[in-house]
Backbone as CSV, one residue per row, in Angstrom:
resi,resn,N_x,N_y,N_z,CA_x,CA_y,CA_z,C_x,C_y,C_z
1,MET,136.654,88.616,98.448,135.387,89.025,97.997,134.508,88.319,98.913
2,GLU,133.355,89.051,99.089,132.048,88.537,99.716,131.132,87.719,98.826
3,VAL,131.015,86.529,98.954,129.825,86.061,97.853,128.651,85.848,99.084
4,ASN,127.621,86.294,98.814,126.436,86.584,99.230,125.004,85.834,98.595
5,SER,125.031,84.369,98.779,123.937,83.614,98.232,122.965,83.021,99.217
6,TRP,121.648,83.014,98.786,120.515,82.440,99.680,120.683,81.092,99.566
7,LEU,121.396,80.487,98.567,121.393,78.966,98.209,122.662,78.396,99.103
8,THR,123.842,78.904,98.853,124.900,78.457,99.336,125.754,79.210,100.639
9,GLY,125.014,80.370,101.099,125.297,81.118,102.232,126.185,82.228,101.761
10,LYS,126.654,82.814,102.844,127.441,84.261,102.518,128.833,83.847,103.248
11,ARG,129.860,83.881,102.406,131.485,83.735,102.673,132.000,84.660,101.937
12,GLY,133.419,84.439,102.548,134.613,85.038,102.077,135.392,84.476,101.334
13,VAL,135.742,84.560,99.854,136.640,83.814,98.943,137.651,84.487,98.247
14,SER,138.850,84.148,98.305,140.069,84.676,97.633,140.461,83.899,96.641
15,LEU,140.142,83.898,95.287,138.895,84.885,94.945,138.149,84.080,94.185
16,PRO,136.869,84.721,94.166,135.863,83.648,93.522,136.268,83.557,91.919
17,PHE,135.712,82.317,91.561,136.135,82.032,89.938,137.305,81.849,89.709
18,THR,138.560,81.672,90.531,139.807,81.678,90.309,140.030,80.080,90.581
19,ASP,141.114,79.673,90.093,141.770,78.205,90.308,142.914,78.314,91.335
20,ASN,143.635,79.368,91.095,144.666,79.530,92.346,145.018,80.989,92.263
21,CYS,144.987,81.188,93.770,145.213,82.713,94.333,146.111,82.914,95.383
22,GLU,147.282,82.880,94.998,148.319,82.853,96.003,148.344,84.307,97.059
23,PRO,148.627,84.057,98.423,148.657,85.391,99.225,149.685,86.287,98.503
24,LEU,149.414,87.678,98.555,150.480,88.515,98.310,151.408,88.809,99.387
25,GLY,151.092,88.267,100.803,152.142,88.851,101.884,153.499,88.196,101.561
26,GLY,154.338,88.841,102.246,155.679,88.337,102.254,156.132,87.128,103.118
27,ASP,155.557,87.071,104.169,155.757,86.299,105.349,154.683,85.727,106.289
28,GLN,154.809,84.911,107.228,153.882,84.751,107.887,153.252,85.422,108.967
29,LYS,154.197,86.462,109.325,153.655,87.556,110.408,152.879,88.457,109.755
30,ALA,153.141,88.849,108.540,152.299,89.777,108.013,151.073,89.191,107.363
31,PHE,151.192,88.127,106.921,149.910,87.346,106.590,148.798,86.932,107.557
32,GLY,149.407,86.584,108.904,148.888,86.580,110.136,148.091,87.814,110.248
33,GLU,148.580,88.811,110.119,147.822,89.943,110.686,146.559,90.269,109.491
34,ILE,146.771,90.056,108.520,145.700,90.243,107.186,144.690,89.057,107.527
35,PHE,145.105,87.867,107.806,144.257,86.781,108.103,143.368,87.184,109.379
36,THR,143.787,87.523,110.444,143.154,87.942,111.489,142.071,88.991,111.216
37,ALA,142.482,90.027,110.488,141.329,91.154,109.912,140.373,90.441,109.128
38,ALA,140.770,89.709,108.503,139.653,89.110,107.505,138.708,88.030,108.371
39,VAL,139.608,87.589,109.443,138.245,86.756,110.334,137.371,87.814,111.094
40,GLU,137.830,88.631,111.684,137.067,89.785,112.359,136.231,90.400,111.413
41,LEU,136.398,90.635,110.094,135.427,91.134,109.170,134.514,90.070,108.752
42,GLY,134.849,88.733,108.639,133.800,87.691,108.717,132.573,87.575,109.646
43,LYS,133.346,87.725,110.958,132.170,87.574,111.985,131.434,88.497,112.052
44,LYS,131.776,89.870,111.494,130.802,91.094,111.677,129.829,90.828,110.517
45,ARG,130.212,90.374,109.452,129.381,90.021,108.279,128.661,88.864,108.075
46,GLY,128.739,87.875,109.046,128.073,86.630,109.009,128.582,85.582,108.507
47,TRP,129.811,85.584,107.800,130.078,84.571,106.861,129.809,83.070,107.481
48,LYS,129.628,82.176,106.579,130.015,80.697,107.092,131.398,80.397,107.202
49,TYR,132.225,80.660,106.202,133.514,80.335,105.943,134.395,81.331,105.325
50,LEU,135.770,81.183,105.629,136.617,82.035,104.661,137.580,81.139,103.878
51,GLU,137.404,81.245,102.625,138.105,80.096,101.845,139.534,80.945,101.109
52,GLY,140.693,80.282,101.202,141.824,80.800,100.249,142.157,79.776,99.515
53,ARG,142.290,80.143,98.229,142.589,79.006,96.956,144.190,79.148,96.806
54,GLY,144.892,78.932,97.667,146.335,78.864,97.853,146.967,79.231,98.986
55,GLY,148.043,79.214,99.020,148.773,79.629,100.256,149.561,78.614,101.178
56,ARG,149.992,77.499,100.599,150.542,76.451,101.264,151.844,76.832,102.004
57,ASN,152.494,77.779,101.156,153.797,78.128,101.810,153.767,79.003,103.204
58,ILE,152.468,79.548,103.297,152.418,80.403,104.539,151.350,79.797,105.383
59,LEU,150.380,79.182,105.007,149.652,78.428,105.666,150.100,77.099,106.303
60,THR,151.377,76.999,106.565,152.028,75.607,106.748,151.481,74.682,107.604
61,ASP,150.598,75.078,108.812,150.080,74.207,109.777,148.656,73.904,109.673
62,ALA,147.943,74.734,108.745,146.537,74.609,108.524,146.281,73.218,107.677
63,THR,144.973,72.919,108.198,144.384,71.598,107.483,144.013,72.114,105.956
64,THR,144.412,71.260,105.113,143.898,71.533,103.776,142.470,71.080,103.614
65,SER,141.732,72.009,102.995,140.097,71.403,102.687,140.036,70.558,101.557
66,ILE,140.872,71.087,100.456,140.760,70.321,99.548,141.784,70.578,98.223
67,SER,142.493,69.598,97.717,143.589,69.773,96.887,143.238,69.199,95.494
68,PHE,144.051,69.998,94.587,143.776,69.751,92.965,145.300,69.834,92.464
69,PHE,145.458,69.275,91.422,146.637,69.431,90.408,146.642,70.799,89.755
70,GLY,147.869,71.227,89.532,147.867,72.372,88.743,149.113,72.407,87.748
71,HIS,149.020,72.822,86.823,149.949,72.616,85.628,150.357,73.762,84.880
72,SER,151.708,73.983,84.683,152.189,75.062,83.865,153.013,74.530,82.799
73,VAL,152.926,75.467,81.654,153.938,75.421,80.510,154.694,76.403,80.437
74,THR,156.159,76.360,80.164,156.882,77.100,79.976,157.141,77.361,78.236
75,LEU,156.647,78.576,78.002,156.590,78.777,76.562,157.803,79.452,76.031
76,ASP,157.899,78.982,74.669,159.411,79.581,73.858,159.031,80.092,72.455
77,LYS,159.543,81.144,72.117,159.299,81.673,70.954,159.986,80.837,69.616
78,ASP,160.823,79.629,70.169,161.467,78.711,69.208,160.448,77.643,69.250
79,GLU,159.473,77.793,68.141,158.432,76.551,68.082,158.723,75.389,67.967
80,ALA,159.718,75.010,67.211,160.366,73.648,67.190,160.919,73.022,68.556
81,LYS,161.211,73.978,69.290,162.206,73.780,71.010,160.623,73.360,71.666
82,MET,159.637,74.185,71.684,158.468,73.859,72.351,157.652,72.816,71.778
83,PHE,157.863,72.558,70.561,157.032,71.237,70.079,157.545,70.053,70.619
84,GLU,159.076,70.002,70.587,159.907,69.013,71.026,159.434,68.459,72.432
85,LYS,159.100,69.574,73.219,158.957,69.306,74.738,157.764,68.420,74.907
86,MET,156.945,68.314,73.890,155.692,67.660,74.242,155.864,66.216,74.085
87,ASP,154.983,65.668,74.645,154.903,64.084,74.538,154.846,63.487,73.217
88,GLY,155.009,62.590,72.718,154.935,62.111,71.328,153.482,62.062,70.857
89,SER,152.651,61.328,71.660,151.405,61.426,71.620,150.597,62.804,71.243
90,MET,151.019,63.834,72.105,150.296,65.134,71.672,150.963,65.690,70.400
91,ARG,152.264,65.262,70.056,152.582,65.671,68.729,151.888,64.951,67.493
92,ARG,151.653,63.787,67.735,150.954,62.994,66.630,149.548,63.587,66.521
93,ALA,148.982,64.094,67.641,147.641,64.428,67.417,147.356,65.773,66.861
94,ILE,148.516,66.649,67.121,148.601,67.833,66.263,148.824,67.863,65.088
95,ARG,149.355,66.996,64.485,150.034,66.491,63.320,148.815,66.060,62.495
96,LYS,147.983,65.088,63.282,146.806,64.579,62.676,145.851,65.723,62.505
97,ALA,145.423,66.787,63.243,144.548,67.678,63.026,144.816,68.508,61.820
98,GLU,146.254,68.773,61.667,146.638,69.578,60.539,146.424,68.838,59.071
99,LYS,146.875,67.467,59.473,146.672,66.738,58.344,145.121,66.674,57.706
100,GLU,144.236,66.719,58.606,142.619,66.761,58.509,142.123,67.950,58.021
101,ASN,143.037,69.059,57.945,142.719,70.402,57.557,141.764,71.080,58.451
102,VAL,142.176,70.766,59.755,141.573,71.403,60.911,142.074,72.881,60.990
103,THR,141.475,74.063,61.069,142.233,75.211,61.175,141.728,75.894,62.409
104,VAL,142.599,76.769,62.825,142.283,77.503,64.148,142.235,78.966,63.928
105,GLU,141.168,79.709,64.325,141.316,81.233,64.281,141.459,81.653,65.881
106,ILE,142.101,82.765,65.900,142.354,83.209,67.408,141.646,84.796,67.061
107,SER,140.620,84.914,68.090,139.791,86.191,67.960,139.503,86.679,69.388
108,GLN,139.153,88.070,69.422,138.699,88.480,70.498,137.241,89.074,70.482
109,SER,136.533,88.456,69.506,135.241,88.921,69.084,134.224,88.490,69.707
110,GLU,132.947,88.906,69.892,131.861,88.515,70.503,131.418,87.277,69.797
111,SER,131.556,87.154,68.546,131.102,86.197,67.637,131.814,84.735,67.871
112,ALA,133.107,84.980,68.417,134.164,83.913,68.670,133.465,83.424,70.023
113,MET,133.473,84.303,71.095,132.974,83.839,72.247,131.594,83.127,72.114
114,ARG,130.694,83.387,71.435,129.239,82.753,71.047,129.488,81.436,70.569
115,ASP,130.595,81.051,69.710,130.840,79.900,69.182,131.401,79.102,70.267
116,PHE,132.396,79.568,71.137,132.705,78.995,72.427,131.491,78.363,73.295
117,PHE,130.513,79.264,73.585,129.507,78.865,74.336,128.774,78.018,73.962
118,HIS,128.506,77.698,72.560,127.851,76.730,71.876,128.523,75.319,72.351
119,LEU,129.791,75.261,72.133,130.574,74.246,72.331,130.504,73.778,73.836
120,GLN,130.710,74.946,74.837,130.634,74.785,76.114,129.218,74.142,76.743
121,CYS,128.364,74.498,76.175,127.111,73.628,76.441,127.146,72.358,76.186
122,LEU,127.571,71.943,75.020,127.730,70.607,74.762,128.482,69.705,75.666
123,THR,129.615,70.470,76.122,130.713,69.804,76.993,130.193,69.538,78.457
124,ARG,129.472,70.598,78.896,129.116,70.620,80.055,127.808,69.590,80.288
125,LYS,127.158,69.443,79.362,125.979,68.462,79.439,126.621,67.140,79.324
126,ARG,127.743,66.765,78.290,128.285,65.338,78.338,128.916,65.077,79.878
127,HIS,129.266,65.902,80.485,129.898,66.023,81.907,128.900,65.890,83.032
128,GLY,127.618,66.242,82.669,126.581,66.131,83.646,126.585,67.462,84.619
129,LEU,127.190,68.562,84.012,127.179,70.014,84.571,126.439,70.910,83.684
130,PRO,125.833,71.863,84.491,125.026,73.122,83.734,126.019,73.806,83.409
131,PRO,125.753,74.516,82.186,127.103,75.383,81.828,126.707,76.856,82.439
132,GLN,127.843,77.640,82.318,127.714,79.052,82.866,126.830,79.628,81.900
133,SER,126.175,80.943,82.209,125.428,81.700,81.269,126.034,82.191,80.106
134,LEU,125.289,82.366,79.013,125.892,83.265,78.030,126.366,84.634,78.524
135,GLU,125.719,85.110,79.327,126.015,86.544,79.789,127.284,86.448,80.691
136,PHE,127.318,85.432,81.131,128.891,85.470,81.792,129.871,85.351,80.757
137,PHE,129.999,84.834,79.824,131.094,84.882,78.794,130.767,86.083,78.011
138,LEU,129.478,86.807,77.878,129.728,88.059,76.970,130.304,88.938,77.876
139,ASN,130.153,88.891,79.087,131.047,89.879,79.971,132.450,89.702,80.015
140,ILE,132.834,88.476,79.904,134.277,88.302,80.041,134.752,88.623,78.349
141,GLN,134.082,88.621,77.440,134.372,89.356,76.173,134.578,90.737,76.083
142,LYS,133.508,91.108,76.806,133.518,92.766,77.002,134.540,93.486,77.648
143,TYR,134.770,92.884,78.989,135.641,93.532,79.900,137.148,93.039,79.967
144,ILE,137.344,91.840,79.206,138.568,91.087,79.200,139.244,91.139,78.000
145,LEU,138.453,90.332,77.066,138.998,90.120,75.892,139.055,91.566,74.637
146,SER,137.929,92.263,74.901,138.011,93.381,74.181,138.974,94.412,74.512
147,GLN,139.692,94.388,75.922,140.778,95.138,76.495,142.226,94.363,76.006
148,ASN,142.142,93.523,75.122,143.388,92.818,74.866,144.057,92.155,75.962
149,LEU,143.175,91.409,76.812,143.746,90.875,78.028,143.560,89.230,77.731
150,GLY,143.009,88.882,76.735,142.624,87.520,76.582,142.400,87.160,74.936
151,PHE,141.853,86.075,74.662,141.434,85.721,73.469,140.763,84.381,73.323
152,VAL,139.622,83.887,72.127,139.264,82.804,72.074,140.032,82.095,71.056
153,ALA,140.341,80.809,71.159,140.688,80.024,69.923,139.981,78.983,69.656
154,VAL,139.414,79.095,68.346,138.413,78.200,67.852,139.002,77.431,66.520
155,ALA,138.658,76.152,66.665,139.007,75.186,65.891,137.924,74.862,64.941
156,ALA,138.001,74.766,63.471,136.874,74.464,62.552,137.460,73.507,61.704
157,HIS,136.209,72.579,61.157,136.682,71.429,60.019,135.403,71.573,58.999
158,GLY,135.812,71.906,57.829,134.604,71.985,56.818,133.744,73.142,57.246
159,GLY,133.854,74.106,58.015,133.177,75.368,58.334,132.296,74.989,59.475
160,LYS,132.662,73.867,60.196,131.811,73.779,61.431,132.918,73.472,62.559
161,LYS,132.462,74.373,63.624,133.314,74.684,64.835,133.164,73.478,65.686
162,ILE,134.479,72.929,65.938,134.586,71.628,66.719,135.414,71.751,67.980
163,ALA,135.883,72.860,68.380,136.786,72.838,69.737,137.180,74.308,69.792
164,ALA,137.236,74.790,70.787,137.618,76.142,71.396,137.829,76.433,72.852
165,SER,139.054,77.315,73.118,139.340,77.429,74.410,139.389,79.131,74.569
166,VAL,139.301,79.265,76.110,139.450,80.710,76.311,140.612,80.955,77.130
167,TYR,141.470,82.034,76.847,142.858,82.337,77.709,142.719,83.760,78.080
168,PHE,143.335,83.933,79.251,143.737,85.249,79.661,145.164,85.487,79.911
169,PHE,145.570,86.709,79.670,147.110,86.971,79.946,147.204,88.468,80.471
170,LEU,148.455,88.646,81.133,148.850,89.864,81.723,150.268,89.606,82.214
171,GLY,151.072,90.663,82.061,152.398,90.764,82.498,153.389,89.312,82.284
172,GLY,153.233,88.894,81.137,154.016,87.854,80.852,153.750,86.405,81.198
173,LYS,152.431,86.440,81.583,151.666,85.258,82.088,150.571,84.980,81.560
174,ALA,149.936,83.803,81.383,148.715,83.517,80.754,148.188,82.208,81.556
175,ILE,146.758,82.225,81.366,145.919,81.235,81.949,144.985,80.785,81.096
176,TYR,145.158,79.243,80.889,144.223,78.605,79.866,142.785,78.393,81.085
177,LYS,141.799,79.271,80.639,140.714,79.335,81.536,139.493,78.309,81.400
178,TYR,138.975,78.182,80.197,137.860,77.256,79.797,138.179,76.535,78.436
179,GLY,137.921,75.384,78.372,138.012,74.632,77.088,136.666,73.800,76.740
180,ALA,136.313,73.617,75.532,135.133,72.980,75.062,135.255,72.374,73.866
181,SER,134.201,71.330,73.450,134.684,70.536,72.317,133.318,69.899,71.891
182,ASP,133.254,69.612,70.535,132.092,68.794,70.062,132.663,67.285,70.042
183,PHE,132.044,66.192,70.968,132.807,65.174,70.996,132.433,64.185,70.004
184,ALA,131.532,64.618,69.118,131.320,63.889,67.795,132.319,63.970,66.671
185,HIS,133.319,64.985,66.992,134.364,65.288,66.120,135.884,64.906,66.814
186,GLN,135.677,64.545,67.956,136.839,64.236,68.687,138.032,63.556,67.924
187,ASP,137.949,62.675,67.064,138.819,61.966,66.342,139.644,63.003,65.456
188,LEU,138.970,64.270,65.334,139.960,65.300,64.471,141.060,65.942,65.277
189,ARG,140.952,65.786,66.518,142.069,66.221,67.517,142.192,67.618,67.546
190,GLY,140.782,68.438,67.496,140.711,69.823,67.373,141.308,70.481,68.353
191,THR,140.993,69.925,69.958,141.404,70.377,71.049,142.914,70.353,71.106
192,ASN,143.764,69.500,70.467,144.915,69.413,70.705,145.502,70.644,69.788
193,LEU,145.056,70.905,68.635,145.420,71.924,67.733,144.868,73.180,68.396
194,VAL,144.091,73.359,69.010,143.509,74.690,69.676,144.658,75.259,70.514
195,MET,145.034,74.008,71.493,146.026,74.435,72.436,147.298,74.850,71.909
196,TRP,147.692,73.910,70.811,149.263,74.148,70.177,148.999,75.753,69.585
197,ALA,147.923,75.900,69.022,148.091,77.605,68.121,147.966,78.375,69.258
198,ALA,147.247,78.379,70.386,147.363,79.417,71.550,148.698,79.516,71.982
199,MET,149.470,78.463,72.363,150.735,78.214,72.795,151.429,79.111,71.930
200,ARG,151.650,78.872,70.733,152.457,79.499,69.509,152.082,81.088,69.724
201,LYS,151.033,81.590,69.710,150.340,82.710,69.627,150.997,83.468,70.941
202,LEU,150.850,82.974,72.061,151.294,83.564,73.389,152.625,83.926,73.420
203,ALA,153.395,82.637,72.950,154.933,82.639,73.032,155.155,83.847,71.991
204,HIS,154.733,83.852,70.726,155.054,84.971,69.796,154.841,86.459,70.319
205,ASP,153.856,86.518,71.319,153.371,87.591,71.895,154.392,88.179,73.370
206,GLY,155.439,87.319,73.674,156.075,87.695,74.667,155.577,87.071,75.914
207,VAL,154.578,86.026,76.051,154.215,85.287,77.296,155.150,84.118,77.503
208,GLN,155.755,84.253,78.682,156.701,83.201,79.049,155.965,81.874,79.738
209,THR,154.836,82.146,80.461,154.254,80.924,81.097,152.600,80.874,80.783
210,LEU,152.203,79.749,80.473,151.121,79.347,80.289,150.388,78.401,81.590
211,HIS,149.391,79.046,82.451,148.946,77.926,83.598,147.779,77.406,82.903
212,LEU,147.815,76.098,83.128,146.267,75.242,82.592,145.452,75.078,83.708
213,GLY,145.244,75.825,84.677,144.125,75.803,85.438,144.439,74.470,86.453
214,LYS,143.221,74.419,87.106,143.141,73.146,88.338,142.677,71.935,87.523
215,THR,143.144,70.819,88.069,142.635,69.678,87.711,142.009,68.710,88.879
216,SER,140.810,68.040,88.803,140.728,67.387,90.015,141.226,66.180,90.031
217,LEU,141.787,65.595,91.330,142.955,64.598,91.411,142.137,63.212,90.639
218,GLU,140.791,63.191,90.548,140.028,61.952,90.139,139.906,62.148,88.435
219,HIS,140.274,63.311,87.887,140.235,63.355,86.293,141.788,62.821,85.751
220,ASP,141.976,61.698,85.660,143.291,61.336,84.981,143.712,61.652,83.604
221,GLY,142.319,61.463,82.816,142.668,61.739,81.461,142.998,63.083,81.376
222,LEU,142.486,64.308,82.021,142.605,65.460,81.799,143.988,65.994,82.241
223,ARG,144.509,65.269,83.355,145.930,65.243,83.827,146.807,64.978,82.793
224,ARG,146.460,63.832,82.381,147.728,63.320,81.321,147.516,64.145,80.061
225,PHE,146.433,64.673,79.602,146.510,65.822,78.554,147.330,66.841,78.849
226,LYS,147.371,67.615,80.110,148.247,68.610,80.280,149.545,68.227,80.261
227,LEU,149.946,67.076,81.210,151.361,66.693,81.239,151.889,66.609,79.844
228,ASN,151.165,65.992,78.981,151.623,65.618,77.550,151.921,66.852,76.710
229,LEU,151.474,67.959,77.357,151.909,69.304,76.720,153.204,69.763,77.000
230,GLY,153.875,68.981,77.950,155.182,69.324,78.339,155.144,70.215,79.768
231,ALA,153.884,70.051,80.523,153.516,70.694,81.683,154.428,70.382,82.901
232,THR,154.564,71.322,83.788,154.978,70.724,85.125,154.008,70.765,85.897
233,GLU,154.066,69.806,86.818,152.827,69.616,87.785,153.102,70.240,89.282
234,GLU,152.085,70.577,90.086,152.055,70.876,91.127,150.744,70.617,91.643
235,THR,150.834,70.685,93.386,149.391,70.547,94.099,149.108,71.957,94.427
236,LEU,147.878,72.358,94.085,147.242,73.306,94.738,146.398,72.954,95.782
237,ASP,146.313,73.580,96.831,145.747,73.275,98.067,144.854,74.506,98.507
238,TYR,143.642,74.133,98.932,142.742,75.230,99.227,142.232,75.236,100.616
239,PHE,142.024,76.173,101.433,142.001,76.327,102.813,140.830,76.961,103.199
240,ARG,139.771,76.372,104.286,138.612,76.904,104.470,138.628,77.020,106.193
241,TYR,138.264,78.284,106.711,138.274,78.390,107.883,136.691,78.655,108.257
242,ASP,136.376,77.642,108.897,134.757,77.517,109.478,134.462,78.461,110.588
243,PHE,133.700,79.380,110.562,133.279,80.420,111.611,132.541,79.640,112.836
244,ARG,131.735,78.806,112.537,131.085,78.191,113.528,132.108,77.224,114.537
245,ARG,132.858,76.546,113.939,133.620,75.647,114.520,135.239,76.558,114.975
246,CYS,135.210,77.665,114.421,136.490,78.518,114.411,137.968,77.542,114.287
247,GLN,137.717,76.844,113.186,139.051,76.072,112.804,139.039,75.893,111.181
248,PHE,140.021,75.435,110.755,140.228,75.006,109.312,139.501,73.685,109.281
249,VAL,138.619,73.172,108.069,138.134,72.154,108.135,138.233,71.521,106.702
250,THR,137.881,70.328,106.488,138.128,69.588,105.405,136.929,69.710,104.493
251,ASP,136.860,69.477,103.154,135.916,69.683,102.260,135.976,68.495,101.104
252,LYS,135.081,68.316,100.363,135.340,67.243,99.215,134.970,67.833,98.010
253,ASP,135.601,67.322,96.955,135.467,68.089,95.589,134.053,67.416,95.045
254,SER,133.303,68.419,94.614,132.013,67.934,94.205,131.630,68.124,92.822
255,VAL,132.735,67.929,91.912,132.928,67.810,90.618,132.127,66.507,90.242
256,ALA,132.189,65.324,91.052,131.405,64.209,90.380,130.421,63.729,91.512
257,GLY,128.944,63.357,91.168,128.052,62.992,92.237,126.814,62.740,91.597
258,TRP,125.688,62.608,92.204,124.315,62.274,91.774,123.726,63.609,90.810
259,HIS,123.998,64.847,91.005,123.914,65.849,89.857,124.232,65.484,88.595
260,ASN,125.478,64.863,88.453,125.975,64.666,87.072,124.888,63.883,86.145
261,ARG,124.224,62.848,86.666,123.187,62.113,86.247,122.095,62.988,85.934
262,VAL,121.488,63.749,86.808,120.352,64.738,86.599,120.539,65.469,85.367
263,PHE,121.805,66.115,85.453,122.061,67.155,84.624,122.627,66.613,83.361
264,GLY,123.143,65.398,83.079,123.315,64.841,81.976,121.940,64.265,81.005
265,THR,120.904,64.099,81.696,119.686,63.832,81.153,118.999,64.687,80.781
266,LEU,119.007,66.205,81.133,118.384,67.013,80.862,118.503,67.678,79.258
267,PRO,117.444,68.156,78.786,117.819,68.865,77.238,118.470,70.310,77.628
268,LEU,119.320,70.525,76.416,120.162,71.774,76.408,119.424,72.863,77.163
269,PRO,118.264,73.087,76.561,117.699,74.543,77.114,117.517,74.592,78.706
270,ALA,117.320,73.256,79.496,117.017,73.128,80.488,118.330,73.158,81.444
271,THR,119.275,72.761,80.861,120.854,72.906,81.546,121.048,74.233,81.363
272,ARG,120.748,74.935,80.344,121.290,76.287,80.189,120.833,77.305,81.278
273,LEU,119.296,76.848,81.369,118.643,77.897,82.477,119.086,77.518,83.814
274,ALA,119.260,76.234,84.158,119.835,75.666,85.501,121.303,76.426,85.796
275,GLY,122.107,76.478,84.589,123.442,77.073,84.954,123.215,78.651,85.002
276,ARG,122.286,79.373,84.443,122.031,80.744,84.481,121.435,81.299,85.917
277,LEU,120.788,80.114,86.482,120.217,80.244,88.004,121.229,79.960,88.983
278,LEU,121.990,78.830,88.831,122.801,78.250,89.865,124.355,78.456,89.730
279,TYR,124.819,79.004,88.714,126.258,78.714,88.694,126.899,80.136,89.667
280,LYS,126.256,81.286,89.745,126.786,82.070,90.398,126.953,81.685,91.869
281,HIS,126.024,80.738,92.293,126.087,80.381,93.872,127.396,79.493,94.208
282,TRP,128.064,79.280,93.277,129.055,78.452,93.588,130.665,79.071,93.026
283,ALA,130.451,80.523,93.363,131.562,81.179,92.752,132.816,80.848,93.671
């Protein structure tokens, strides 16, 4: 898809807002023809670069622009078996949440998405990042969740929403796409219980694999959280073909930097406005 931004430039991305998008071609020859056609299109359209989020098995000689960790969990309708595959610390966290009477509701409603968005704003501010716009998430609810292609899992304690996650699913596979929580209640382990409730729901509905999205190589805590769910780990390589240099180039992970300090100090209304204006430019 073409991303046309006055701020970050015009480029081709396969695919915007995705963590991993492997080529559908069967071999290097077939993919080479597709890639050549994409490059020709990019030249005509004036792209800065062409980015592929996946494809190491085909682009064997290409320079990696940036790498992430990817994690997947194999689901099982036998809940006891699935639970035992988790690390002991994860099992204890889930039991603690249950003991503290944390509850989880799984929903496809707009109100559940709004609950998630509130927690997402808190989480992104804590990380020094602007949140995606409310309209972005309401469109996800309208065009994905309401079509029975995903759901929101929301944890609550004493009537207060403390953690939530968004999941997509299709064809026996699911993706954990977004997660958020109220840090003031992290001791209740709502995030752990949300993930466990979602895994149980997905397994019951016949989903075999849950992909946990990409993780920056620097985020060791998030990596451990996903591994403790019993996930298998892989490396996700992205590739960027620069049209000015006519070659694959390297990039750096922009998740951490000076901007975190700036957005971390702004009030929530200001970060929400920044997210509404800026997020689409980094698709």
